[in-house]
One Martini backbone bead per residue (centre of mass of N, CA, C, O) as a GRO file, in nm:
protein
  274
    1MET     BB    1   0.057   0.063  -0.020
    2THR     BB    2   0.298   0.260   0.002
    3ASP     BB    3   0.385   0.246  -0.296
    4ILE     BB    4   0.126   0.358  -0.417
    5LEU     BB    5   0.130   0.634  -0.270
    6THR     BB    6   0.404   0.723  -0.374
    7GLU     BB    7   0.340   0.714  -0.675
    8THR     BB    8   0.102   0.913  -0.658
    9ALA     BB    9   0.259   1.156  -0.549
   10GLU     BB   10   0.463   1.175  -0.780
   11ALA     BB   11   0.256   1.215  -1.003
   12ASN     BB   12   0.128   1.476  -0.889
   13ALA     BB   13   0.389   1.642  -0.892
   14ALA     BB   14   0.438   1.626  -1.195
   15VAL     BB   15   0.177   1.765  -1.280
   16GLU     BB   16   0.220   2.030  -1.125
   17LYS     BB   17   0.481   2.111  -1.267
   18PHE     BB   18   0.365   2.117  -1.553
   19LEU     BB   19   0.133   2.334  -1.508
   20HIS     BB   20   0.377   2.555  -1.412
   21SER     BB   21   0.586   2.567  -1.667
   22GLY     BB   22   0.442   2.664  -1.960
   23ASP     BB   23   0.404   2.399  -2.100
   24ALA     BB   24   0.268   2.278  -2.391
   25PRO     BB   25   0.102   2.045  -2.529
   26ALA     BB   26   0.071   1.857  -2.785
   27ALA     BB   27  -0.142   1.804  -3.014
   28PRO     BB   28  -0.331   1.563  -3.102
   29VAL     BB   29  -0.328   1.320  -3.353
   30LEU     BB   30  -0.597   1.265  -3.571
   31GLU     BB   31  -0.667   0.995  -3.747
   32SER     BB   32  -0.784   0.918  -4.037
   33PRO     BB   33  -0.925   0.729  -4.232
   34GLU     BB   34  -0.845   0.547  -4.475
   35PRO     BB   35  -0.856   0.573  -4.789
   36GLY     BB   36  -1.112   0.339  -4.914
   37PHE     BB   37  -1.240   0.270  -4.648
   38PHE     BB   38  -1.525   0.056  -4.550
   39ARG     BB   39  -1.872  -0.027  -4.490
   40LEU     BB   40  -2.088  -0.275  -4.521
   41PRO     BB   41  -2.442  -0.298  -4.502
   42GLY     BB   42  -2.447  -0.632  -4.509
   43GLY     BB   43  -2.225  -0.828  -4.585
   44PHE     BB   44  -1.985  -1.079  -4.626
   45THR     BB   45  -2.063  -1.416  -4.754
   46ARG     BB   46  -2.051  -1.775  -4.830
   47GLY     BB   47  -2.211  -1.915  -4.632
   48GLY     BB   48  -2.358  -2.095  -4.409
   49ALA     BB   49  -2.334  -2.222  -4.113
   50GLY     BB   50  -2.153  -1.990  -3.929
   51ALA     BB   51  -2.060  -1.784  -4.112
   52ASP     BB   52  -1.868  -1.539  -4.185
   53VAL     BB   53  -1.876  -1.177  -4.154
   54VAL     BB   54  -1.789  -0.912  -4.376
   55TYR     BB   55  -1.742  -0.537  -4.367
   56GLU     BB   56  -1.473  -0.484  -4.498
   57ALA     BB   57  -1.349  -0.242  -4.740
   58GLU     BB   58  -1.173  -0.160  -5.060
   59VAL     BB   59  -1.082   0.121  -5.252
   60ARG     BB   60  -1.006   0.301  -5.558
   61GLU     BB   61  -0.881   0.502  -5.779
   62LEU     BB   62  -0.941   0.599  -6.085
   63THR     BB   63  -0.794   0.576  -6.404
   64GLY     BB   64  -0.700   0.599  -6.725
   65ALA     BB   65  -0.693   0.294  -6.766
   66ASP     BB   66  -0.983   0.251  -6.672
   67GLU     BB   67  -1.123   0.429  -6.879
   68GLU     BB   68  -1.042   0.265  -7.127
   69TYR     BB   69  -1.169  -0.002  -7.040
   70LEU     BB   70  -1.465   0.103  -6.990
   71ASP     BB   71  -1.514   0.206  -7.276
   72ARG     BB   72  -1.499  -0.071  -7.410
   73VAL     BB   73  -1.726  -0.201  -7.253
   74LYS     BB   74  -1.952   0.002  -7.332
   75ARG     BB   75  -1.932  -0.066  -7.641
   76GLY     BB   76  -1.961  -0.387  -7.622
   77LYS     BB   77  -2.087  -0.424  -7.294
   78PRO     BB   78  -2.300  -0.228  -7.132
   79GLU     BB   79  -2.421  -0.437  -6.917
   80LYS     BB   80  -2.106  -0.459  -6.781
   81PHE     BB   81  -2.011  -0.186  -6.662
   82MET     BB   82  -2.058  -0.200  -6.351
   83ASP     BB   83  -1.897  -0.454  -6.305
   84ALA     BB   84  -1.630  -0.338  -6.411
   85LEU     BB   85  -1.607  -0.104  -6.211
   86ILE     BB   86  -1.586  -0.281  -5.958
   87GLU     BB   87  -1.342  -0.452  -6.047
   88ARG     BB   88  -1.146  -0.204  -6.065
   89GLY     BB   89  -1.206  -0.054  -5.766
   90LEU     BB   90  -1.191  -0.314  -5.603
   91VAL     BB   91  -0.963  -0.449  -5.374
   92SER     BB   92  -1.123  -0.549  -5.099
   93ILE     BB   93  -1.247  -0.816  -4.873
   94GLY     BB   94  -1.106  -0.775  -4.625
   95ASP     BB   95  -0.834  -1.000  -4.681
   96ALA     BB   96  -0.948  -1.024  -4.969
   97PRO     BB   97  -0.918  -1.012  -5.281
   98ALA     BB   98  -1.066  -0.908  -5.543
   99SER     BB   99  -1.325  -1.090  -5.727
  100LYS     BB  100  -1.561  -1.228  -5.917
  101ASP     BB  101  -1.656  -1.420  -5.701
  102ASN     BB  102  -1.696  -1.218  -5.451
  103ILE     BB  103  -1.867  -1.011  -5.602
  104GLY     BB  104  -2.108  -1.208  -5.664
  105LEU     BB  105  -2.168  -1.236  -5.334
  106LEU     BB  106  -2.267  -0.971  -5.317
  107LEU     BB  107  -2.479  -0.766  -5.228
  108THR     BB  108  -2.634  -0.527  -5.402
  109GLY     BB  109  -2.607  -0.308  -5.182
  110ASP     BB  110  -2.298  -0.341  -5.164
  111GLY     BB  111  -2.237  -0.274  -5.459
  112GLU     BB  112  -2.351   0.018  -5.441
  113LYS     BB  113  -2.152   0.108  -5.224
  114VAL     BB  114  -1.898   0.067  -5.389
  115LEU     BB  115  -1.963   0.279  -5.601
  116LEU     BB  116  -1.961   0.520  -5.408
  117GLU     BB  117  -1.662   0.477  -5.312
  118ILE     BB  118  -1.533   0.509  -5.587
  119ARG     BB  119  -1.634   0.792  -5.630
  120ARG     BB  120  -1.496   0.917  -5.384
  121ALA     BB  121  -1.200   0.833  -5.465
  122THR     BB  122  -1.212   0.990  -5.751
  123TYR     BB  123  -1.395   1.283  -5.686
  124GLY     BB  124  -1.530   1.279  -5.409
  125ASP     BB  125  -1.799   1.390  -5.198
  126THR     BB  126  -1.915   1.568  -5.426
  127LEU     BB  127  -2.214   1.696  -5.587
  128GLU     BB  128  -2.262   1.881  -5.898
  129TRP     BB  129  -2.479   2.159  -6.008
  130ASP     BB  130  -2.516   2.452  -6.197
  131GLU     BB  131  -2.828   2.406  -6.334
  132LEU     BB  132  -3.140   2.454  -6.184
  133THR     BB  133  -3.500   2.390  -6.141
  134CYS     BB  134  -3.758   2.466  -5.954
  135PRO     BB  135  -4.074   2.308  -5.934
  136HIS     BB  136  -4.211   2.537  -5.747
  137CYS     BB  137  -4.063   2.844  -5.825
  138GLY     BB  138  -3.841   2.854  -6.079
  139GLU     BB  139  -3.572   2.868  -5.966
  140ARG     BB  140  -3.238   2.920  -6.028
  141PHE     BB  141  -2.969   2.680  -5.946
  142ALA     BB  142  -2.725   2.553  -5.741
  143LEU     BB  143  -2.583   2.221  -5.655
  144THR     BB  144  -2.478   2.057  -5.342
  145LEU     BB  145  -2.376   1.730  -5.266
  146SER     BB  146  -2.346   1.452  -5.066
  147ILE     BB  147  -2.293   1.126  -5.039
  148ASP     BB  148  -2.421   1.132  -4.739
  149ASP     BB  149  -2.720   1.215  -4.852
  150ILE     BB  150  -2.759   0.926  -4.914
  151PRO     BB  151  -2.958   0.691  -4.842
  152MET     BB  152  -2.915   0.433  -4.581
  153THR     BB  153  -2.932   0.071  -4.556
  154THR     BB  154  -2.913  -0.177  -4.315
  155LEU     BB  155  -2.847  -0.485  -4.187
  156ALA     BB  156  -2.949  -0.595  -3.891
  157LYS     BB  157  -2.915  -0.906  -3.975
  158SER     BB  158  -2.755  -1.152  -4.132
  159GLU     BB  159  -2.999  -1.362  -4.144
  160ASP     BB  160  -3.186  -1.163  -4.326
  161ARG     BB  161  -3.088  -1.271  -4.612
  162ASN     BB  162  -3.300  -1.477  -4.521
  163PHE     BB  163  -3.636  -1.569  -4.643
  164ASP     BB  164  -3.993  -1.589  -4.609
  165VAL     BB  165  -4.288  -1.666  -4.820
  166THR     BB  166  -4.621  -1.669  -4.812
  167LEU     BB  167  -4.852  -1.829  -4.986
  168ARG     BB  168  -5.177  -1.833  -5.089
  169ARG     BB  169  -5.192  -2.175  -5.047
  170GLY     BB  170  -4.957  -2.220  -4.801
  171GLY     BB  171  -4.696  -2.188  -4.902
  172VAL     BB  172  -4.326  -2.168  -4.945
  173ALA     BB  173  -4.073  -1.922  -4.998
  174HIS     BB  174  -3.726  -1.956  -5.027
  175CYS     BB  175  -3.509  -1.679  -4.972
  176HIS     BB  176  -3.285  -1.422  -5.104
  177LEU     BB  177  -3.093  -1.179  -5.129
  178PRO     BB  178  -2.958  -1.013  -5.370
  179ARG     BB  179  -2.693  -1.068  -5.578
  180MET     BB  180  -2.478  -0.989  -5.816
  181ALA     BB  181  -2.520  -1.273  -5.965
  182ASP     BB  182  -2.848  -1.229  -5.984
  183LEU     BB  183  -2.823  -1.035  -6.204
  184PRO     BB  184  -2.970  -1.006  -6.492
  185THR     BB  185  -2.923  -1.065  -6.837
  186LEU     BB  186  -3.088  -0.859  -7.069
  187PRO     BB  187  -3.255  -0.780  -7.319
  188ALA     BB  188  -3.357  -0.483  -7.453
  189ASP     BB  189  -3.670  -0.615  -7.501
  190ALA     BB  190  -3.743  -0.663  -7.222
  191THR     BB  191  -3.975  -0.718  -6.997
  192ASP     BB  192  -4.093  -0.681  -6.686
  193ALA     BB  193  -4.180  -0.979  -6.652
  194GLU     BB  194  -3.908  -1.102  -6.738
  195ALA     BB  195  -3.741  -0.965  -6.519
  196SER     BB  196  -3.891  -1.093  -6.281
  197THR     BB  197  -3.833  -1.387  -6.347
  198ALA     BB  198  -3.524  -1.370  -6.335
  199MET     BB  199  -3.503  -1.275  -6.042
  200LEU     BB  200  -3.672  -1.495  -5.898
  201ALA     BB  201  -3.498  -1.736  -5.992
  202ASN     BB  202  -3.239  -1.624  -5.818
  203VAL     BB  203  -3.388  -1.588  -5.513
  204ILE     BB  204  -3.515  -1.862  -5.525
  205ASP     BB  205  -3.464  -2.172  -5.384
  206THR     BB  206  -3.750  -2.272  -5.263
  207ILE     BB  207  -4.064  -2.467  -5.288
  208GLU     BB  208  -4.341  -2.519  -5.064
  209GLU     BB  209  -4.603  -2.766  -5.153
  210ARG     BB  210  -4.784  -3.010  -5.035
  211GLY     BB  211  -4.495  -3.158  -4.958
  212ASN     BB  212  -4.339  -3.015  -5.184
  213VAL     BB  213  -4.012  -2.971  -5.341
  214THR     BB  214  -3.880  -2.689  -5.519
  215PHE     BB  215  -3.605  -2.631  -5.713
  216VAL     BB  216  -3.480  -2.346  -5.838
  217ALA     BB  217  -3.211  -2.192  -5.893
  218GLY     BB  218  -3.285  -2.059  -6.207
  219ALA     BB  219  -3.576  -2.169  -6.266
  220ALA     BB  220  -3.808  -2.022  -6.461
  221ASP     BB  221  -4.050  -2.224  -6.475
  222ALA     BB  222  -4.114  -2.219  -6.169
  223VAL     BB  223  -4.195  -1.913  -6.174
  224ARG     BB  224  -4.417  -1.922  -6.398
  225SER     BB  225  -4.610  -2.111  -6.211
  226LEU     BB  226  -4.671  -1.884  -6.051
  227GLY     BB  227  -4.867  -1.679  -5.916
  228LEU     BB  228  -4.921  -1.346  -5.926
  229ALA     BB  229  -4.947  -1.299  -5.619
  230ASP     BB  230  -4.679  -1.442  -5.544
  231ARG     BB  231  -4.487  -1.273  -5.707
  232LYS     BB  232  -4.562  -1.003  -5.574
  233ALA     BB  233  -4.492  -1.079  -5.281
  234ILE     BB  234  -4.187  -1.123  -5.329
  235LEU     BB  235  -4.120  -0.846  -5.452
  236THR     BB  236  -4.217  -0.682  -5.209
  237GLU     BB  237  -4.017  -0.805  -5.005
  238LEU     BB  238  -3.763  -0.714  -5.150
  239SER     BB  239  -3.821  -0.412  -5.128
  240LYS     BB  240  -3.841  -0.397  -4.812
  241ARG     BB  241  -3.529  -0.535  -4.789
  242ARG     BB  242  -3.369  -0.314  -4.883
  243ILE     BB  243  -3.028  -0.225  -4.933
  244GLY     BB  244  -2.847   0.054  -4.914
  245PRO     BB  245  -2.839   0.277  -5.146
  246ASP     BB  246  -3.086   0.544  -5.238
  247LEU     BB  247  -3.111   0.723  -5.520
  248GLN     BB  248  -3.434   0.771  -5.532
  249ALA     BB  249  -3.438   0.926  -5.224
  250VAL     BB  250  -3.335   1.190  -5.302
  251SER     BB  251  -3.320   1.514  -5.130
  252PHE     BB  252  -3.416   1.872  -5.096
  253THR     BB  253  -3.395   2.204  -4.973
  254HIS     BB  254  -3.503   2.497  -5.091
  255ASP     BB  255  -3.397   2.803  -4.996
  256VAL     BB  256  -3.617   2.992  -5.116
  257CYS     BB  257  -3.901   2.804  -5.062
  258GLN     BB  258  -3.870   2.558  -4.856
  259LYS     BB  259  -3.886   2.302  -5.041
  260GLU     BB  260  -3.921   1.981  -5.127
  261VAL     BB  261  -3.688   1.800  -5.348
  262PRO     BB  262  -3.684   1.567  -5.563
  263PHE     BB  263  -3.354   1.376  -5.645
  264PRO     BB  264  -3.293   1.152  -5.843
  265LEU     BB  265  -3.044   0.916  -5.915
  266THR     BB  266  -2.767   0.808  -6.108
  267ALA     BB  267  -2.484   0.665  -6.217
  268GLY     BB  268  -2.417   0.909  -6.402
  269ASP     BB  269  -2.392   1.114  -6.163
  270LEU     BB  270  -2.133   0.972  -6.037
  271PHE     BB  271  -2.002   0.927  -6.355
  272PRO     BB  272  -1.897   1.160  -6.527
  273GLY     BB  273  -1.802   1.057  -6.861
  274LEU     BB  274  -1.829   0.725  -6.847
   0.00000   0.00000   0.00000
């Protein structure tokens, strides 16, 4: 006990001497997070019971070499442009280097977050428009938004990436949130119904009805046989469970008339000129 008291007294004396010495301590240097590192809103996993979920990822700034590559992709296979952009700009997921394989396993909301962070690393945090017209008052103005102004939804629990939808006649569709590999490649003249079929075929794992189990996992015919009400119910559930940045939900308050202005964005707004 004596040693502790002695050490305490010596420490107090040292503090007192310092406070009256006139010497000011150097301000602590607060290090900012390394540029390019961010957190995924859904989390990456290869699936399976008890599988680890990784939330850390890293992107890099796009360069002139990337621009040349992406321009060729856009001319040859425009439907692959966003995939190529992610492949070029994503450095790693957790400790693993980015690859087509693990990019395909990313939830689509995580893929959209990756796009935002590549944009941030390449052009900065701000999005700017020189001349807009307010739909309420007609005033012309310039607008600056931050990437952080884009609404973001995260996955509350990792296990929520899998979910069930009760069907109209009592069956159950076992589904998962869409992954990047689930996004269908559609012909230019594809209808909305065909797009829905392609997406549902990729996100429905199995359908249980009257004691029978149908394995879907890409089988479009199994989805075509679903009733319209059941298809709509699954699509509605997918929409409700959407995670990641919501470009369509962006809005701002116009300074002049103080009214809220919806301002949905597109990927083109994030990467002007690409």
